N, CA, C and O atoms as CSV, one atom per row, in Angstrom:
chain,resi,resn,atom,element,x,y,z
A,1,UNK,N,N,60.593,-60.261,-6.202
A,1,UNK,CA,C,59.255,-60.823,-6.092
A,1,UNK,C,C,58.293,-59.721,-5.703
A,1,UNK,O,O,58.680,-58.751,-5.051
A,2,UNK,N,N,57.081,-59.863,-6.088
A,2,UNK,CA,C,56.084,-58.837,-5.805
A,2,UNK,C,C,55.001,-59.388,-4.900
A,2,UNK,O,O,54.796,-60.597,-4.798
A,3,UNK,N,N,54.326,-58.477,-4.256
A,3,UNK,CA,C,53.237,-58.839,-3.359
A,3,UNK,C,C,51.916,-58.609,-4.086
A,3,UNK,O,O,51.709,-57.569,-4.711
A,4,UNK,N,N,51.049,-59.572,-3.997
A,4,UNK,CA,C,49.724,-59.423,-4.601
A,4,UNK,C,C,48.799,-58.723,-3.619
A,4,UNK,O,O,48.820,-58.989,-2.417
A,5,UNK,N,N,47.994,-57.830,-4.155
A,5,UNK,CA,C,47.035,-57.081,-3.348
A,5,UNK,C,C,45.648,-57.323,-3.934
A,5,UNK,O,O,45.441,-57.207,-5.142
A,6,UNK,N,N,44.733,-57.650,-3.085
A,6,UNK,CA,C,43.361,-57.904,-3.530
A,6,UNK,C,C,42.600,-56.585,-3.586
A,6,UNK,O,O,42.637,-55.788,-2.649
A,7,UNK,N,N,41.904,-56.371,-4.715
A,7,UNK,CA,C,41.087,-55.171,-4.867
A,7,UNK,C,C,39.686,-55.584,-5.305
A,7,UNK,O,O,39.478,-56.687,-5.810
A,8,UNK,N,N,38.758,-54.703,-5.108
A,8,UNK,CA,C,37.387,-54.912,-5.580
A,8,UNK,C,C,37.096,-53.872,-6.649
A,8,UNK,O,O,37.360,-52.684,-6.464
A,9,UNK,N,N,36.552,-54.327,-7.764
A,9,UNK,CA,C,36.161,-53.409,-8.829
A,9,UNK,C,C,34.727,-53.728,-9.242
A,9,UNK,O,O,34.242,-54.842,-9.046
A,10,UNK,N,N,34.072,-52.747,-9.805
A,10,UNK,CA,C,32.711,-52.929,-10.282
A,10,UNK,C,C,32.711,-52.746,-11.787
A,10,UNK,O,O,33.153,-51.719,-12.301
A,11,UNK,N,N,32.209,-53.756,-12.491
A,11,UNK,CA,C,32.138,-53.724,-13.943
A,11,UNK,C,C,30.740,-54.117,-14.386
A,11,UNK,O,O,30.030,-54.816,-13.662
A,12,UNK,N,N,30.342,-53.674,-15.564
A,12,UNK,CA,C,29.055,-54.121,-16.091
A,12,UNK,C,C,29.064,-55.641,-16.308
A,12,UNK,O,O,30.100,-56.231,-16.613
A,13,UNK,N,N,27.922,-56.241,-16.149
A,13,UNK,CA,C,27.807,-57.703,-16.271
A,13,UNK,C,C,28.320,-58.187,-17.635
A,13,UNK,O,O,28.991,-59.214,-17.722
A,14,UNK,N,N,28.004,-57.453,-18.674
A,14,UNK,CA,C,28.447,-57.843,-20.020
A,14,UNK,C,C,29.980,-57.873,-20.105
A,14,UNK,O,O,30.553,-58.757,-20.744
A,15,UNK,N,N,30.630,-56.914,-19.465
A,15,UNK,CA,C,32.096,-56.885,-19.461
A,15,UNK,C,C,32.658,-58.082,-18.710
A,15,UNK,O,O,33.620,-58.706,-19.159
A,16,UNK,N,N,32.069,-58.399,-17.582
A,16,UNK,CA,C,32.517,-59.556,-16.803
A,16,UNK,C,C,32.339,-60.840,-17.615
A,16,UNK,O,O,33.210,-61.710,-17.601
A,17,UNK,N,N,31.229,-60.956,-18.311
A,17,UNK,CA,C,30.996,-62.140,-19.141
A,17,UNK,C,C,32.058,-62.261,-20.227
A,17,UNK,O,O,32.552,-63.357,-20.491
A,18,UNK,N,N,32.411,-61.151,-20.854
A,18,UNK,CA,C,33.454,-61.169,-21.881
A,18,UNK,C,C,34.803,-61.571,-21.290
A,18,UNK,O,O,35.540,-62.355,-21.887
A,19,UNK,N,N,35.118,-61.034,-20.126
A,19,UNK,CA,C,36.381,-61.384,-19.459
A,19,UNK,C,C,36.413,-62.870,-19.144
A,19,UNK,O,O,37.425,-63.532,-19.376
A,20,UNK,N,N,35.326,-63.394,-18.622
A,20,UNK,CA,C,35.266,-64.820,-18.293
A,20,UNK,C,C,35.444,-65.680,-19.550
A,20,UNK,O,O,36.086,-66.730,-19.496
A,21,UNK,N,N,34.888,-65.246,-20.664
A,21,UNK,CA,C,35.027,-66.000,-21.910
A,21,UNK,C,C,36.461,-65.948,-22.445
A,21,UNK,O,O,36.958,-66.928,-23.000
A,22,UNK,N,N,37.109,-64.820,-22.278
A,22,UNK,CA,C,38.432,-64.623,-22.859
A,22,UNK,C,C,39.575,-65.107,-21.963
A,22,UNK,O,O,40.668,-65.384,-22.455
A,23,UNK,N,N,39.334,-65.208,-20.672
A,23,UNK,CA,C,40.417,-65.576,-19.759
A,23,UNK,C,C,40.669,-67.084,-19.801
A,23,UNK,O,O,39.748,-67.885,-19.959
A,24,UNK,N,N,41.941,-67.441,-19.653
A,24,UNK,CA,C,42.334,-68.849,-19.653
A,24,UNK,C,C,41.854,-69.535,-18.383
A,24,UNK,O,O,42.222,-69.139,-17.276
A,25,UNK,N,N,41.044,-70.551,-18.546
A,25,UNK,CA,C,40.559,-71.378,-17.433
A,25,UNK,C,C,39.989,-70.539,-16.297
A,25,UNK,O,O,40.142,-70.884,-15.125
A,26,UNK,N,N,39.334,-69.439,-16.646
A,26,UNK,CA,C,38.693,-68.614,-15.630
A,26,UNK,C,C,39.645,-67.814,-14.768
A,26,UNK,O,O,39.241,-67.314,-13.718
A,27,UNK,N,N,40.906,-67.675,-15.179
A,27,UNK,CA,C,41.880,-66.912,-14.403
A,27,UNK,C,C,41.697,-65.425,-14.696
A,27,UNK,O,O,42.458,-64.829,-15.458
A,28,UNK,N,N,40.695,-64.851,-14.089
A,28,UNK,CA,C,40.332,-63.464,-14.346
A,28,UNK,C,C,41.421,-62.514,-13.856
A,28,UNK,O,O,41.706,-61.520,-14.524
A,29,UNK,N,N,42.022,-62.787,-12.734
A,29,UNK,CA,C,43.068,-61.908,-12.212
A,29,UNK,C,C,44.210,-61.759,-13.204
A,29,UNK,O,O,44.691,-60.652,-13.444
A,30,UNK,N,N,44.639,-62.867,-13.776
A,30,UNK,CA,C,45.732,-62.822,-14.748
A,30,UNK,C,C,45.306,-62.056,-16.000
A,30,UNK,O,O,46.085,-61.279,-16.551
A,31,UNK,N,N,44.080,-62.276,-16.442
A,31,UNK,CA,C,43.569,-61.577,-17.617
A,31,UNK,C,C,43.561,-60.069,-17.382
A,31,UNK,O,O,44.008,-59.302,-18.235
A,32,UNK,N,N,43.054,-59.648,-16.230
A,32,UNK,CA,C,42.988,-58.226,-15.910
A,32,UNK,C,C,44.403,-57.652,-15.798
A,32,UNK,O,O,44.661,-56.547,-16.276
A,33,UNK,N,N,45.304,-58.383,-15.181
A,33,UNK,CA,C,46.696,-57.922,-15.068
A,33,UNK,C,C,47.313,-57.705,-16.450
A,33,UNK,O,O,47.917,-56.664,-16.708
A,34,UNK,N,N,47.158,-58.683,-17.327
A,34,UNK,CA,C,47.702,-58.566,-18.682
A,34,UNK,C,C,47.053,-57.404,-19.439
A,34,UNK,O,O,47.735,-56.663,-20.148
A,35,UNK,N,N,45.744,-57.249,-19.289
A,35,UNK,CA,C,45.030,-56.178,-19.974
A,35,UNK,C,C,45.492,-54.800,-19.494
A,35,UNK,O,O,45.675,-53.885,-20.297
A,36,UNK,N,N,45.676,-54.662,-18.204
A,36,UNK,CA,C,46.129,-53.385,-17.641
A,36,UNK,C,C,47.540,-53.068,-18.118
A,36,UNK,O,O,47.823,-51.934,-18.503
A,37,UNK,N,N,48.426,-54.056,-18.096
A,37,UNK,CA,C,49.800,-53.839,-18.568
A,37,UNK,C,C,49.813,-53.445,-20.044
A,37,UNK,O,O,50.534,-52.530,-20.442
A,38,UNK,N,N,49.019,-54.134,-20.843
A,38,UNK,CA,C,48.936,-53.819,-22.270
A,38,UNK,C,C,48.426,-52.397,-22.470
A,38,UNK,O,O,48.976,-51.643,-23.272
A,39,UNK,N,N,47.388,-52.036,-21.750
A,39,UNK,CA,C,46.812,-50.700,-21.884
A,39,UNK,C,C,47.825,-49.627,-21.502
A,39,UNK,O,O,47.975,-48.631,-22.210
A,40,UNK,N,N,48.511,-49.824,-20.399
A,40,UNK,CA,C,49.489,-48.842,-19.939
A,40,UNK,C,C,50.612,-48.687,-20.963
A,40,UNK,O,O,51.032,-47.569,-21.261
A,41,UNK,N,N,51.092,-49.795,-21.496
A,41,UNK,CA,C,52.153,-49.737,-22.501
A,41,UNK,C,C,51.662,-49.009,-23.756
A,41,UNK,O,O,52.351,-48.136,-24.283
A,42,UNK,N,N,50.485,-49.368,-24.221
A,42,UNK,CA,C,49.938,-48.758,-25.424
A,42,UNK,C,C,49.621,-47.274,-25.200
A,42,UNK,O,O,49.950,-46.432,-26.035
A,43,UNK,N,N,48.995,-46.968,-24.095
A,43,UNK,CA,C,48.643,-45.580,-23.795
A,43,UNK,C,C,49.901,-44.736,-23.626
A,43,UNK,O,O,49.936,-43.579,-24.043
A,44,UNK,N,N,50.921,-45.309,-23.021
A,44,UNK,CA,C,52.188,-44.587,-22.848
A,44,UNK,C,C,52.825,-44.255,-24.178
A,44,UNK,O,O,53.314,-43.141,-24.368
A,45,UNK,N,N,52.831,-45.208,-25.109
A,45,UNK,CA,C,53.391,-44.966,-26.435
A,45,UNK,C,C,52.572,-43.917,-27.177
A,45,UNK,O,O,53.127,-43.038,-27.838
A,46,UNK,N,N,51.269,-44.014,-27.065
A,46,UNK,CA,C,50.395,-43.052,-27.733
A,46,UNK,C,C,50.611,-41.657,-27.171
A,46,UNK,O,O,50.686,-40.685,-27.922
A,47,UNK,N,N,50.710,-41.558,-25.866
A,47,UNK,CA,C,50.926,-40.265,-25.212
A,47,UNK,C,C,52.271,-39.680,-25.631
A,47,UNK,O,O,52.363,-38.486,-25.920
A,48,UNK,N,N,53.312,-40.506,-25.667
A,48,UNK,CA,C,54.629,-40.043,-26.080
A,48,UNK,C,C,54.594,-39.553,-27.519
A,48,UNK,O,O,55.148,-38.497,-27.824
A,49,UNK,N,N,53.950,-40.306,-28.408
A,49,UNK,CA,C,53.822,-39.904,-29.811
A,49,UNK,C,C,53.136,-38.545,-29.924
A,49,UNK,O,O,53.582,-37.679,-30.677
A,50,UNK,N,N,52.055,-38.363,-29.177
A,50,UNK,CA,C,51.327,-37.094,-29.226
A,50,UNK,C,C,52.185,-35.943,-28.704
A,50,UNK,O,O,52.148,-34.843,-29.256
A,51,UNK,N,N,52.954,-36.187,-27.649
A,51,UNK,CA,C,53.821,-35.140,-27.116
A,51,UNK,C,C,54.906,-34.773,-28.124
A,51,UNK,O,O,55.210,-33.595,-28.309
A,52,UNK,N,N,55.490,-35.777,-28.774
A,52,UNK,CA,C,56.500,-35.508,-29.792
A,52,UNK,C,C,55.895,-34.739,-30.969
A,52,UNK,O,O,56.504,-33.804,-31.489
A,53,UNK,N,N,54.712,-35.136,-31.373
A,53,UNK,CA,C,54.026,-34.476,-32.481
A,53,UNK,C,C,53.733,-33.020,-32.130
A,53,UNK,O,O,53.976,-32.127,-32.942
A,54,UNK,N,N,53.218,-32.777,-30.942
A,54,UNK,CA,C,52.909,-31.411,-30.526
A,54,UNK,C,C,54.174,-30.570,-30.442
A,54,UNK,O,O,54.167,-29.397,-30.814
A,55,UNK,N,N,55.253,-31.159,-29.959
A,55,UNK,CA,C,56.524,-30.439,-29.877
A,55,UNK,C,C,57.052,-30.086,-31.253
A,55,UNK,O,O,57.565,-28.987,-31.460
A,56,UNK,N,N,56.928,-31.011,-32.195
A,56,UNK,CA,C,57.393,-30.756,-33.555
A,56,UNK,C,C,56.582,-29.640,-34.193
A,56,UNK,O,O,57.142,-28.766,-34.854
A,57,UNK,N,N,55.280,-29.661,-34.003
A,57,UNK,CA,C,54.420,-28.613,-34.564
A,57,UNK,C,C,54.759,-27.269,-33.921
A,57,UNK,O,O,54.822,-26.242,-34.597
A,58,UNK,N,N,54.972,-27.291,-32.626
A,58,UNK,CA,C,55.274,-26.061,-31.885
A,58,UNK,C,C,56.582,-25.435,-32.366
A,58,UNK,O,O,56.699,-24.212,-32.436
A,59,UNK,N,N,57.569,-26.279,-32.697
A,59,UNK,CA,C,58.882,-25.775,-33.106
A,59,UNK,C,C,59.055,-25.675,-34.618
A,59,UNK,O,O,60.131,-25.297,-35.083
A,60,UNK,N,N,58.045,-25.997,-35.381
A,60,UNK,CA,C,58.166,-26.040,-36.843
A,60,UNK,C,C,58.546,-24.689,-37.431
A,60,UNK,O,O,59.420,-24.621,-38.295
A,61,UNK,N,N,57.919,-23.629,-36.988
A,61,UNK,CA,C,58.215,-22.295,-37.539
A,61,UNK,C,C,59.662,-21.911,-37.239
A,61,UNK,O,O,60.370,-21.418,-38.117
A,62,UNK,N,N,60.095,-22.132,-36.014
A,62,UNK,CA,C,61.470,-21.825,-35.630
A,62,UNK,C,C,62.447,-22.637,-36.468
A,62,UNK,O,O,63.437,-22.102,-36.966
A,63,UNK,N,N,62.168,-23.929,-36.623
A,63,UNK,CA,C,63.059,-24.797,-37.382
A,63,UNK,C,C,63.123,-24.393,-38.849
A,63,UNK,O,O,64.187,-24.464,-39.464
A,64,UNK,N,N,62.002,-23.973,-39.410
A,64,UNK,CA,C,61.979,-23.530,-40.797
A,64,UNK,C,C,62.835,-22.273,-40.980
A,64,UNK,O,O,63.583,-22.162,-41.952
A,65,UNK,N,N,62.722,-21.345,-40.053
A,65,UNK,CA,C,63.543,-20.127,-40.119
A,65,UNK,C,C,65.028,-20.467,-40.036
A,65,UNK,O,O,65.832,-19.932,-40.798
A,66,UNK,N,N,65.389,-21.348,-39.122
A,66,UNK,CA,C,66.792,-21.755,-39.001
A,66,UNK,C,C,67.290,-22.405,-40.283
A,66,UNK,O,O,68.402,-22.131,-40.733
A,67,UNK,N,N,66.490,-23.241,-40.853
A,67,UNK,CA,C,66.850,-23.914,-42.096
A,67,UNK,C,C,67.057,-22.913,-43.219
A,67,UNK,O,O,68.011,-23.018,-43.990
A,68,UNK,N,N,66.165,-21.949,-43.306
A,68,UNK,CA,C,66.286,-20.924,-44.343
A,68,UNK,C,C,67.542,-20.077,-44.133
A,68,UNK,O,O,68.211,-19.708,-45.098
A,69,UNK,N,N,67.861,-19.769,-42.874
A,69,UNK,CA,C,69.084,-19.008,-42.580
A,69,UNK,C,C,70.320,-19.795,-43.003
A,69,UNK,O,O,71.238,-19.235,-43.602
A,70,UNK,N,N,70.348,-21.080,-42.698
A,70,UNK,CA,C,71.498,-21.906,-43.065
A,70,UNK,C,C,71.600,-22.046,-44.583
A,70,UNK,O,O,72.703,-22.024,-45.131
A,71,UNK,N,N,70.481,-22.186,-45.258
A,71,UNK,CA,C,70.494,-22.284,-46.714
A,71,UNK,C,C,71.047,-21.011,-47.334
A,71,UNK,O,O,71.814,-21.074,-48.294
A,72,UNK,N,N,70.663,-19.844,-46.791
A,72,UNK,CA,C,71.175,-18.589,-47.353
A,72,UNK,C,C,72.676,-18.480,-47.103
A,72,UNK,O,O,73.384,-17.907,-47.930
A,73,UNK,N,N,73.181,-19.008,-45.996
A,73,UNK,CA,C,74.621,-19.010,-45.744
A,73,UNK,C,C,75.356,-19.895,-46.729
A,73,UNK,O,O,76.459,-19.563,-47.163
A,74,UNK,N,N,74.749,-21.027,-47.089
A,74,UNK,CA,C,75.358,-21.919,-48.064
A,74,UNK,C,C,75.517,-21.226,-49.410
A,74,UNK,O,O,76.537,-21.387,-50.080
A,75,UNK,N,N,74.512,-20.459,-49.802
A,75,UNK,CA,C,74.562,-19.778,-51.102
A,75,UNK,C,C,75.604,-18.655,-51.085
A,75,UNK,O,O,76.200,-18.341,-52.115
A,76,UNK,N,N,75.818,-18.055,-49.915
A,76,UNK,CA,C,76.784,-16.957,-49.802
A,76,UNK,C,C,78.225,-17.484,-49.850
A,76,UNK,O,O,79.133,-16.778,-50.291
A,77,UNK,N,N,78.424,-18.696,-49.404
A,77,UNK,CA,C,79.773,-19.264,-49.340
A,77,UNK,C,C,80.227,-19.756,-50.655
A,77,UNK,O,O,81.342,-20.264,-50.773
C-alpha cells in the first residue's frame, strides 16, 4: 500500500479548466496521477529509444569494419 502526499502546484487557468473537463467526476488527483504515470512511461521509452539510436550511430563505423573483416575471411576460406 502507498501513502498519499498532498502537494500544491500552480497551473494556468486554461490548463486547470481542461483538466476539470477531462477528469472523471472532477477527480483531478486521479487524472493528474494517471497523466504523470503516462508521461513518465512514454518519456522513458522515448529516452531509451534515443539512447539506443545514438549508441548504434556511434558504433556504426566500428561495426561496418568488423563486418567487412568477417566478409573478407569468408571469401578467403
